[in-house]
N, C-alpha and C positions, 0 to 999 in steps of 0.2 A: 343774160345774167346767170352766173353760176349758182348752184344750190347753196354753197357756203355763204356767198355774198347775200343772197336772199334771206338766209337764216339770220345773218347779222343785222340786216335792215329791219327785220321783224323784231328782233331783240331790242334794238335801239328804240323803235316806236313804243314798245311797252315800258322801257325803263328810262328813256331820255339819257342814255349813257354817254352821249357824245360830250357832254360837259365833263364827266369823269375822265373820259379818254383824253380830252384836251389837257386836263391837269396831269394825268399820267405821262403825257408826251412832254410835259414841262413848258407848255405854251404860256407865255406871260400875257397878262391883261387884267381886266376888271369886269366882273359880272359875266355877261355873255359876249363881251367884246375882247378880242385877243389880237396880238400881233401875228400876222400871217407868216407861217414858216416859209412860204414861197417867196414873198416879196419884202418881208420885214424881219428877217431872221435875227437881226441885232436888237430888235425891240425898241427902235427909236420912232419918234413921231406919235401919231395917234393910232390906237388899235383899230384896224379896219376890217378885221374878220369877225363876223357875227355868227353866233351859234343859236339856232332857234328850231324847235320842233324836230330835233334829231338830225338836222342838216346844218351845213355851214356855207357861208358865202363871204368872199373877200371883196369889198367894194373898191379896193385899190387895184388888184390885178385881175379880178374876175373869176378867180378859182371858186368852185362850188361843188358840193356833193354831200355824200352821206358819211357815216363814221369811218367806213373803210377808205373812202377817198381822203379823209382827213389824215389818217395814218399814212397812206401812200405819199401824201404831200409832205408831211412832217418828217417822215423817215426816209424819203426819197427812195421808195422801194416799189416793187411790183405787187400785184394783187395777192399772190400766194404768200409773200413775206408779210404783207399787211394783215392778212387773216391769221397767220401763225402768231404774229405779235399780239393781236387781239385775244387769241385763245390763251396765250401765256399770261397776259396781264389781267384777264378777267376770270381766270379759273378760280372756282371757289376753294376754300381751305380743305374740303374733303376730296378734292380732285374729281368731282363728278360732273364737271362741265362749266359752262359760263356762270359766273356768280354775280352778274350785274344786278 
C-alpha cells in the first residue's frame, strides 16, 4: 500500500468522508445505499452499494474497498488519478491540505 493511499485511509477513518465523496462523485441513492457506478451506472433498480465505516461494498457485482477504491470505480481511473481527484475535491479553502 502506498503512503498516499494509507494517508487517505486514515483520513477516512477519522472523518467518515466516504459518504461525502460519494455525494461529490454524484452517486445516486438514499442514506448509505447507492447505485453502484460499476454495475448500475444508469441508476435503475435497487441501490446495491452500501457505504459503512469508511468502506463500500456492492452486493450486486461484489465491488468493495475504501474511499480511494470508490473513486477509482466511479471515475474509472488508476490509483494516482483517484488520489489526485481526492486531493482536489477535499482541499480546504485555505489550500493547506485535506479539509474533510
